[in-house]
N, C-alpha and C positions, 0 to 999 in steps of 0.2 A: 227386971229392965229386957227388954227385946236387943241386940247389938246386932247388928248388920255391917258389913262392906259394902258399899255402893260407893258410885261415882255423883262428884258434885261438877255443877255447869259452871264453866269459868267462861272468858274470851271474852268477843264480842260479838255483835251479829252477826251471822254464815261463816262463822272462824271459831267457833264451841274449839274448849278446852279445858279436860276433865282432871279432875281432881279424884286420887282412889283413897277415902277417908273410911273411917269406924263412926257412924255413928249412930244414935237410939233412932229407933225403927219408928219412933214417934216425931221426930226431927223432920222440919221440912229438906226438901231435897238440898236447896241452895241456906240451909240454917246454919246450926250449931254442930259442929263432930267434934267425936273424942281425940280424933289419930289421925294424923296425915302419913297412909302408907308407897305415895307416888304420886304419877301425874300419866295421864294418859291424851296422845294427841293422834285424832285420826284425819288430819290435814295431808298428812305425808304417806308417804307411800313408799317402804315398810310404814305402816302407823310404828310411832315411837311412843315406848311403854319405860319411865320409871319406877320401881318399886323396892320398894324396903322386904324383901325374902325374909328377912327373919323376922323380923316385927310381924307380917299377914300370919304366919306359921303360928305364932305364940296366938293372936287373936285366935285364929280356928281353931288349936287344941283348949281356948277356952272356952270354944264355943260362939263363937259370932258367926250366923250366915253368911254366905255372899249371895246375893241378885246373881244373874243371868248373864250380865256384861262382867261383870266382877269375876265369874266363875270360870269363865273363858278365859279372863287376865291371866288369871290364877293357875289355871292349868298350862298357859302356855308358857308359864315360867318354872313348872316342876313343882311347884309350889303343894297342890292337892297331891299328889305321888312323893311328896316329902312327909306331909304331914301319915298319911293312909303308909308308908314303910316305919315312921316314928310310931305308929300306934303298936303295928307287928312288934316294934322293937319290947314295947312296952309290957307287951300282954306277955312276951318270952318266945316267939312264934320262929321270928330269925335275931340272928345279931346285927351290930354295930355295923360290921363291918362288908353283913352282905347288903345291907340297906345302902352303903356308901356307895360298892362296887352295881347295884343297880341303878343309884340315880344318875352315876358316871356315863355306863352302859346307854341309857335314857337322852341325856345331855347329846351324847355325841350321835346316834340316831335322831334326835331333833336338827340338830345343826346339817346336818345331811339333807335332812325334808326341807328346808331353809332353803338351803344351794337351792337343789332339783328347783322348790318354786320359783324362786327368783330365776335361776335362766330358763324355765318356761314361762312366765311372764317377759324375759327381753326375750324372746322367739317368738313370740304374740305379739308386742310391743311393735315389733319390727315386720313379720305376716301385715299388722294393720297399718301398716309405714305403707308397706308394698303397694296394697289396696289403695290405699285411699293416693298414691301417687298414679295407678295404672289406672281409675277413677277420673284422676283432672288431667292425664294422660290428653285425650280423645279430644281435648276442649285447648289445651297445645297447641294439639297436632291442626288443630283444625286452626287457630290464629297463623302459626307457620303458613301453612296451605294459600291462608287468606292472604296474606304479606307477599307468599309471593305471587297468585295473582294477583294483588296489586301493583308489583314492581311491573311487572310488561303492561299492567294499564295504563300506566301512567308515563312510559315509555314511548305509548302507544298516542298516547294525546296530546303531550308534549308539540308532535310536528303537526298534530291538529290544529292544537292552539298557534304555530307558529306560521302557520297556513290559514289560518283565520281571516285576519288582520288581508291577508294578498287577493283569497279570494274573495273577498269583501271590496276590494278597491279593483279587481277584476272585474267583477257582479254590478259594482258603483258606475264605472268607466261608458258598457254598455249603455244605459240607460242616460248618461251625458248625452252622447252621442248621438243616441236618438232620440232624445230634446233638443238637440241643436239639429238633428237633421233636416227635421221639416221647412225650415227655414231657410239651410243652407239648398235642401234639392228645390224651393221652388224657386231661390235665386238662380240655383244652377238652369232651370228648365225657362226661367225667365232670358237667361244670356242665351241659350241654346235655341230660345224662339228666336232672339232680337239677330242673332249670325244673319240666318237665313231671309229676314227680311231687308234685312242692311243687303245686302247682296243681291236678294231681285230687285229691291229696290234701287240701286247702280246702272242695271245695263239701263233699265227705265230712264233715269235722269238723263243719262246720256245719247237714250235713242230723240229723247225730246230735246237737247238741247239741238241735237240733230236737226230734227225737223226745224226747229223756229230758224236756225242758221241757211237752210234749205228756206224757207217763206219766206226770209228777210231777204234773198238774193235776188230771187226774182221782181220783187218790189223794187228793188234797188237798179234792177235792169229797164221795167216800164219807167221809173220816174227818170233814168237817164236815155230813154228811147226818141221820148220827144226831142231830147235839144239834138239827140243825134240828127 
């Protein structure tokens, strides 16, 4: 029976979690397994891995074959290196103390590499954030410019709005005067015409009365003359 160390999918849709299991190669992916060695969560940054290293080493020594993803997980935790060193100790090529010192040196080097990667990732994230801010800054600058332009426009339009009613009133006043002006002009023209007529008629009336008086005087004299 071929035994493999592989991942079994758990979790829900779009949020996958995996179990590191030892299972028969003929079994389905999410089917029965022999032993559970740990958990793998790729949704976090960095990915969280919980692994029983000693149990995984025992299965590797027994001949279990890891899949590609399981191999990278075991290699990142030093399980494959430990297997290689234990095979050397079993063959008598190295002692157990040398194997332990090599394993400790590898772990320290691995920790330094992880720290450097974390620092690099932090710097990269900062650079990405700055680039995003720079890309977003022109829009904010344009908005600020628009706001600065809108303020004087609003202050300039407010007096216009205040003067618009007065201008409308002033524009309306001449129209009312113009509408009323023809009648008033006619009345004024009639009055102006009547005044000279009256002035011209008054002397004529005076002369007519004088002439009547003068005409009446001789008649009275004529009437009185026979008596005389």
